[in-house]
N, C-alpha and C positions, 0 to 999 in steps of 0.2 A: 433337391434341385428346386429352383424357383418356378413360378408359373408363367414367366415371360422369357422370350428369347429375342435378342436384337436381330434384325433382318435388314436386307437392303431396302432402304426407303421407309423403314418403320420398325415395328415390333410385333411379334406374334405372341398372343396371349392365350394360354390354356384356361378355359372356363368350364364351369358346370352350371347349366341354366335350369332353374326350377320354374316351369310354367305354372300358371294359376297359383302363384305364391301369395300368401297373406301378407308377407313382408317384402314388397318389391324394392329393388335397388341393389347396389353393389355392396357386398359386405362379407368379410371372412374368407377363409380358405378351406377347401375340401381336400382331404387326402386322396391320392391317386397312385396307381401302380408305378407311374413314372415320376412321382414327386407330389406336387400339389397343384390345385386348380383354384382359380378365383371364382367365388360364388356370385351368381347374379340371379336374383329373383325377379320375375315378371308376372304381371297379372293376366296377361294374354294366354290363350290356349295355344298348344302346339299344332295349329292348323294353318295351312296356306302360308307358312313362313312368318306368321304374326309374332311368334315368340322369338324368332331369330332377329327380326327387325327391332323388337322391343329390347332385346339384349344388347344389340349394337347401340341403340339410343341411350340405354342406361350407362353403358361403359363410356360412351361419348360424353355424357353429362359429368361423370365422375372424373374424366381426364381433361375436360375443358376443350374438346375438339368437336368438329362437326360429325354428325352421325354418318354422313356420306364418306367420311374418311375411314370408316370401319366396315370390314366385310368378313363373311364367314368363309374360311378357306378349307376347313375340314369339319365333318360331323353335322351337316345341315339337318339331318333327320335324327340326330342323337342329342341327349342332354349334355354330353361331353363334347365340346367343340373347340376349335382353334379359330380365334379371330385375329385378323391382321389390322393393325392400326397404322395408317400412313402418317408420316411426320418425322420430325427429328428424333432419332432414337434416344439421345441423351436426355432430352427434356421429358419424353414419354416414360422412360425408365424411372426417373426421379418421381414422377407423378404416380406410377404404378406401385413403387415401393412405399409410398405414403398411404396407400389404401389399406 
């Protein structure tokens, strides 16, 4: 199974966030029980939502959307999260597949 799912008004993306990463950015896929997750490394610590905001910003940069268009829908306190990206699903899916 893929790491994304089309949803009403956008796309849900399963991610694995690595706080305090030496290699920040979006890159690669991580195996998961339910399929795969997109890896996102951030330099911020997992404190006060900083890593969540950084993960949203990193994905926004990779997809060419505003960080405000991305929100954490599941797993705010976990490394394994689901992010919702608002926008046209067809365009977002093409960009996600290119990552």
